[in-house]
N, C-alpha and C positions, 0 to 999 in steps of 0.2 A: 500581888500578881493575880491571885484568885479573885480579889475584888474587881480588878480591871476586867477580868474575864467575864464575871457575872454582869458587870456594867455593859460590856460590849454585847453580850447575849440578850440582855433585857432592854437595852436602849433601842429607840426608834432607828437611830442611825445604824446600829448593829443589825437589826432585823432588815432594814432596807439594803444594807450592804450584802447580807447573805442572800436576800431575795433577788436583788439585781444581779449578783454574781451567778446565782444558780440559773436564773432566766437567761442572762447573757451567755452563760456557758452553753446552755441548751441551744439557743438560737445560733450562736457561732458555730457550734458543732454541726447542727443540721445544715446550715448554709454551706459550710466548708465541705461537708459530705456530698451534698448535691453538686456543688461546684467542682469538687475533685472528680466525681464520677462523670460529670459532663465534660470536664477537661480531659479525662482519660479517654472517653469515647471520641472526643474531638481529635486528640493526639493520634489515636489509632486510625481514625478516618483520614486525617491529613497525612499520616505516615503511609497509609495505603495508596492515597493519591500520588504522593511524592514518589514512592517506589515504582508504581505503574507508569508514572510520567517519565522517570529515568529509563525504565524498560522500553517504553514507547519510542523515546528519542533514540535510544541505542538501536532498536529494531528498524526504525526508519533509516538510520545510517547503513545498517547491514543490507536492508532491502534495496536501497539506492545503489550500492555496489553490485549486488547480485543482478538487479535489473539492467544495470549498465553493461554487465558482461553478457547477459542474454541478448540485449539489443545488438551488441557488437557482433555476436555470432550470427544472429538473424540477418543483419545487414551485410554480412560477408558471405554467408552460405550460398547465396544465389550465384556467386562468381564461379563456383567449382564446376558445375555442369558445362559452362561456356568454355572452360579451359581444360577439359578432360584429355584433349589430344596432346597436351603439353605437360607431362608429369612433373617436370622441373618447375613449372610455374606455380605449383602448389606451395613451394617454399615462399614465393612472393605473397601468396594469400595469407599464410600463417604469420609472416613478418608484418603484414599490414594490420592484422588484428592487434599485435603488440604495440605497434606505432600509434594506433588510434585509441587505445585504452590503457591507461597507466596501471590499472588494477590487475590486468591479465599478466601472469608471469610465464605462461607457456600456452602454445596453441598447436594443434595438430589436425591433419586430415588423414585419418587412418583408413586405408582401403581394405577391402575383403581380400582373402588369400588369392594370390596369383591374378589379381585384377589386371595388372600390367605384366605381361609375360616376360618382358625384358628386366623387370625389377625383382622377380621371384616371389616367394610367399609373403614376404614382409615388405610393405611399402607404406610408410607413415611419415611424411615430412613433418618435422617438429621444430618450432622456433621457441626460444626461451631467453630470459635475461640472465646474464652471468653476474657474479658478485659485484662487478663494476658498473652494472646497469646497461651494458651493451647487449644488443639483440644478436643472438647467434642461432644457427640452425643445424639440425642433424637428422639422420634417418633413425627413427625411434625403435623400430622393431628389429629383432634378431632372435636367434635360437634361445638365448638366455632371458629375453624379455619378449615373450609372445603376447603382444597386446590384445590379440583376438580373445583371450580368456580373462581379460581384466573387467572389473565391474563396470567401469566407465564405457566399455565397448559393448559388453554382453547385455546389460540391462536395458539401455535405450533400443537395442536391436530387438530384444524380446517384447518390450512394451510398445514398440512402434511409435515412440514419441520422445521429445526432448526430456532430459533427465539430469538432475543434480546428484552426483554420486555422494555416498557416505564419505566423510572425511577419512583420509588415509595417508600413510607415509609412502611417497613414491620413490622407491629405491632405484628404478631404472630410468626415470625421466627427470623430474624436477628436483629430486633429492631433498624433499621437504614435506611437511604436513600440508596437505592441500585438499581441495575438493575440485571436481571437474564437472563442467556443464557440457553435455554431449547432445548433439542433434543428428539423427539419422538422415542420410541423403539417399534418394531413390531415383532410378532412371525413369524414362518415359513409360516403361512397362510395369512400373511399380516394384522393381527389384532393388533391394538395398545394395549399394556398391561402396559406401564409405560412411564413416562417422566423423563429423567435424567437432572439435572440442576446444574448450578454453579452460586453462587451469587457473585456479585462484588460490594463492597462498593464504593460509589461515593465521599467519603471524600477526597481521593487522587485527584479525578478529580476536585473538588472545589479548592483545593490548587494549582493544576497544572495550570488550566485556570486562576484562580484569580491572580496567581503569574506572569502572562505575563506583563512585563513592557516595552511595545513597545515605548511609549512616556511618557513624564514626567506627563502629566495630563490626560492620557487616562485611560479608564476602560474597563473591559472585561465582556462578558456574553456568555451563551451557552443555546441553546434551543434544545428540543427533536424533533423527527420527527412529533409529533403532536403539535409543536409550544409552548410547555410548557417550562418555564424557569427552567433550571437545575442549572445554575450558574448565579448570578446577585449580584451587590453590595448591593442592597436592598434585604435582605434575606426574607422579607415578601412576595416577589413575587415568590420565588422558589416553584414550584409545585402548586402554587395558581393562577398564572396568565399566560397568553400566550402573544406572541408578537402582537396578534390581540386585546385582551381585554385591554392590557396596553396602546394601542394607539387608543382606540375607539373614533370616532368622528373626527380624523385627516384626511383631504383630501389631500394627497400628493402622487404624482406618484412615487417618489423615494421610499417612504415607501412601497407602494404596490409592487414595483419591489423587494425590499429587502425581504419582507415577502414571496413573491412567490418563490424567489430563495432559501431561507433558508429552507422552508418546502419541496422543491423539490430537495434537495441535490445538489445545484449548488453554485459555488464560485462567488464572485463579490465584488463590492464596490459601495457605493452611497454617495452623499452629501445631507444631510438632513437639512431642516430648522425646528427648533423647539425652544421652549421657552428657551432663554438664548443664542441664536446664531446659527451658522451653525456648523454641525458636520460631519466628515467623518466616515463612518461605513465600515470596511473591514471584510468580512466573508468568511468562507470556510467550507466544510462539512467533517465529519468523515465518510469515505466510508463504514465502517463496519456496522454502525448503522444508518446512515443518520442523525445524530445529527449535529448541526451547531455551530461553534465557531465564535465569532465576537469581534473585537476591535473597540471601539468607542473613537474618538479623536476630540477635538475641532479644527475647521479649523484654528483658530488663533494660536494654538500650533504648527502646521506644518509650518506656514509661519512666526513664530516669528523671526527666524534668518534672513530671507529675509527682514523683516521690519526693523530690527536693522541695517542691511547692507545698506538698502536704506536711513535710517536716517543718518547713518554715512557718506555715500557718499554725501548726500545733504549738511550736515554740512560742510564737507571738501570742497565741491564745493564752497559754499558761502565764506568760509575763503580764499580759493584760489583766488577767484575773487577779494575780497577786498585787498588781498596782492598784486595781480597783478596791481590793480589800484594805490595802495600806492607806489609800487616800479617801476612804469612805467618809471620814469625819471632816475632811478638808476640801470637799468639792466633788462629791460622788457624781453629780449630774454632769460636771465638766468633763469627767473621764468617760462616762457612759455614752454621752452624745456622739462623740466621734466613732465609737465602736458600732453604735447602731447605724450611723451613716455608712460605715464600711460594709456592714451587713446588707444594707439596701443596694449599694453599688455592686456587691458580689452577685445579688439576685438579678440585677439589670444586665450585668455582663453575661451571666449564665443564660439569660433569655435573648441575647443578641444585641443589647444596647451597649455597644462597645465604646461609644463616646460619652457615656454617663459621667457627669462631673464628680470628681473626687472631692471629699471634704478637705478644707484647708487646714494643714497642720503646721503650727508655728514651732512646736518643740522639736528637739533632735533626738527623741527617744525611739522606742520600738514602734510607736504609732507612725513615726516618720518612715521607718523601714517598711512597715506595712503599706503606707501610702506609695512609696517608691516601687514596691513590688506590683501593686495594682496598676500603677501608671505604666510600668514597663509592659505589663500584660496587655493593657489597652492599646499601647502603641504598636505592639507586635500584631495584635488582631486587626487593627486599622490598616496597617501596612499590607497584611495579607488580603483584606477585602479590596483595597485599592488595586493591588496586583491582579486580583481575580476580575474586577471590573474592567481593567485595561485589556486583559486577555480576551474577555468576552466581547468588548467593543471591537478589537482587532479582528476577531473571528467573524463578527457580524458584517464588518466592512468588506472583508474578503468575499464573504458569501454574496453581499450586495453587488460587488463588482463582477463576480462571476455570473450573476443573474442578468446584469446589464450586458455583459459580453455575449451571453447566450441569445438575448433578445436582438442584439446587433447582428450576430451571425445568422440567425434564422431570418432576420429581415432582409438579408442579402439574397435569399433564395425565393423563387416564385412559389407562392403558396395559395393562390386563388384558383380554385378548380370548380367548374371546368375552365381550363386554361384559355381556350379560344371559343367563347360562347357564340361568336358571330360566324363561325365556320362549321359546316356540316360534314366535311371530308376527313376530320380527324378528332379523336378524343384522347385526352392525356391526363394522367394523374401521377403524382409522386409524393413521397413522404420520407422524412429523416427522423430517427430517434437516436440522439447521441448516447453513448455509454456513460459519459460524465456531463458536467454542466455545459461544456463546449466540446465539439468533436472534430474529426478530420474527414468525414464523408462529405460528398458534395454532389449536386446535380444542378443543371441549368438548361434552358432551352429558349429558342425564339424562332420566329418565322420571318423569312425575308425572300421575296420573289417566289412565293409558293414552295419554298423549301424549308423544311424543319431542321434547324441546327440543334443538336442536343449532346449532352455529355453527362456521364456518371463516373465518379471517381472515389478513391479511397486513399487517404494520406497515411503513411506509416506512422504508427504510434497513436496516442490519444491525448486529449486535454488541450491546453493552450497552445503548445508548439504546433500540433497538428491543425488546430483551428486557424492559425495564422497562415500556414501554407494553403489551407483550403480557401481562405478568403482571397489570397493572391491568385490562385488558380482560377477561381470563378471570374474575377475581374479580367484576367488575361484572356480567358476564353471569349468573353464578350468583345474585347478589344481586337483580338487577332482574327476571330472568325469572320468579321465583316470584310476582311481584305483577302480571303482565300476561298476557293471553291472546292478544294480537295481536303478531305479529313487528314490525310497524311501530312499535308503542308501545315495545317493548323496544329496538329500534334507535334510536329518537328519544331515549330516556332515556340510552342508552349514548353517543350523540353529544354530548348536552348535558354529560354528566359529563366526557368526554374533552376537549372543546373549552374547558372552563372553565380558564383559566390556562395554555393551551397556547402558551407563548411560543416554543417551538422549532419550531412549525408542523409537527410530526409528525402523520401521519394513518394511518388503518387501513382498508383495504378489508375488507368482511365480507359473508358470506351467512348469514342466520339463518332457520331454519325451525322450524315446529311441525307434526309429523306425527301425525295421529290414527290410532293403530294399529288401531282397530276399523273405520273407514270408508275409510282410505287417503287422506283429504283432507290436502293439504299447504298450509298457509298459510306464506308466506315473504316476506322483504323483502331486497332486495339493496342494498348500499352500495358501489358502484363496484367490485365483485368480478367474477371470471370467472363466467360462467353455468354452473351445474352441468349434467351430462349425465345423461340418463335411458337406462338400458340395459333395453330391453324383453325380455319373456320369449321373444320371437321372434328376439332378437339384434340388433334395430335400435337404433341409438344416435342420440339427438337432444338438442339443448340446450333447457333450459327457457327460455321467454321471460322476460326480466327487464327491469325499469326500471333504468336505470343508477344514478340517484340520486348523491349525493355521498359520498365516503369519510367515515368517522367522524373527528371531532376538528377539523374545519375551521371550521364556522360553527355557532354555537349557534342552536337553533330551526329548523333546516332541516326542511321538511315531507316526510318520507319516505313513499313510497307502497308499500303492501303488495299482494301478489298471492296467488292461490290456484290450485291445480290438483289433479287426482285421480291417484293412483298405484295401478295395478292390482296384484293379488297376483302374486308372482314377479318384479316389477319391482325394479330396483336404481337408486339415486340415487348418482351419482359426483361428489364435490366435490374441488376441487384449487386450489392456488395457482399463480401464474405461474412458479414455479420448475420446474414440470413441462414445460409446453409451450415455455418459453423456455430450457431447458437447452441449452448449447452444447458442441460438440466442439472439437477443437484448431483447426479452421479456422473457428470461430465460426458453424457451421451449427446452427440451432435444431432441437429435437426436433419442434416444430410441432403444430398442432391436428389436421391430417390423420393424422399418425402415431399420435397419441393415440386418435383415433376408431377407426382400424384395429386398434389394440391391444385396445380394449374389445370390438370386434365379434368378434375371434378368441377372446376369453376370456369371452364372454357367459354361458356355462354354469357358470363357476367361482363359488366362494363369495367373499364380500367380502374375506376375509383373503388369499386367493390373488391376487385382482385387485390389491390394494394392493401385495403383495410383487412381483408381476410388473411393475407400473408402475415401482417403484424399480429393479428389475433391468434393465429395458429402457432407462431413463434413464441408468443407469451405463454400460451397454453402448454407448449412443450417445455419451456423453462421451468414452469411450476414453482415459481418463487426464487429460482437461482438468480444471482446477480448478473446483470447484463455485462458481458466482458468485452464487447466491441460495438462500434457504431453500426446501425442498421439503416440501409437505404434501399428503396424500391422505386422504380419508375416503370409505368406501363403505357404503351402507345398503341392505339388502335386505328387502323386505316378503315374508315367507314365505307359502307356499301354505296 
């Protein structure tokens, strides 16, 4: 045996075997180390993308429900002031909200104390769904349930704006955990007289968030803007604990960062050390309410596949080295060559060449297992790349279609200015900047028989649905205006056409005018739109008196009232949508009517095109980088001297 040992040590085959084994072991080890580290980084990167993708999909679903509730309230609130004389009609309004939106489990119009003398201190018509799904109504307020002191009533009243309440358990109304969207209502003098609300049960939210299965052993939670748990595997913590109280006494910078991000509506991820090991926490906010959804996953869960691959590679490496030593005298090169090939393939895969050709293995030993493992890895990576390419292609296609839709929509509007270069009695300029790729604002004009027909409008909502209504309205204006001399007749015909079959309850505010260019007489009709401003030749700015009327598309046969006024030579008529005066900066401060009037007074001597461009420049300056929240449209008409 000693002889054989000396022979192996001193023989060329022995030295080659030892040298090849050592070199192969080093190469294999380095390659596997690089590969494992890159694989670990890739796994973490993909896990992060997957977690945030799951969060994003969930948040989109939550936002869709919340936005649907907000739209339902906004599209119903305008009915209240028209029916104030009939207190009992308020029950019809609340029932209508439940009929039109399946997510709303309760709705109320809660009036100020003693608003109706006959009803006493408490009058809050409330409709809700009973356990059988039937819509029922009741009077919500009483001495034991004074809604005037509830958060959903007090906070929007104090903030003077719509508000999503913190989740709560409603003992006097819905008898469930819910959140309430509240919108304050004001009379013509600016006095608050009621709060209109929509209740949203959070049972669906618990199922939606709790149902996220991003990883095998992960769990999910959700906290409110005040850091209270809304969803948690431990139901005892829901509405009873916060992310601060549940971690009291822990001194961890990652925990502080996570808490700060979640209550300040920021997305992110942290690696936390806590009892039981290390955990990744991925979190992202719900923009509408600033609630935060989180996925908590053990670190070992993410790297389980990498650990198995590392163990497999180590095991196969040891076997390979033993086989190489055993077979050194009987074909060492035959054994070494495939290992070197696998090493090359591992490097190629580590550098992104996922379709690298694997060496052909005829045997059914450990090399075959190694081959199959690499092949499985390649197939998995190729599938992922193909899915990524498909997703990217779909995204580019949608973006291309939206760009085409924007070009088509803008092509429907007059955009060559000066609009009437062959006329010296009028100057006109207009401009639209949508908040999204396509929008719902509109303007149009034409001259017939020395009369300027013009319209400016704003469709409810934004995006593709609003753009379709905008396109229909523009085409109807051109078609209908040619057959009528009265603005109220054109508006009435537009309203009847738009309200016919309007199942989505979308509407359009509009101001339509007919200006006699010879006499300066302006016949006009307003449909729930902002009152235009008149810029006098002396620089004074004032609003045209308008009848509010109803927006277009709501009720067939509504009797619109026309009005008339006289515009002197040198006077300019300035029309705009609420995207101008309601434009917000980073701190949600609006541009405002006063700022707009001051702007027009300073530029009273300018031409219409300059005034239009100056308006957009000042609105953009005010926004100071804040995202545009609504379409912006301006039209300026000047009667020349």
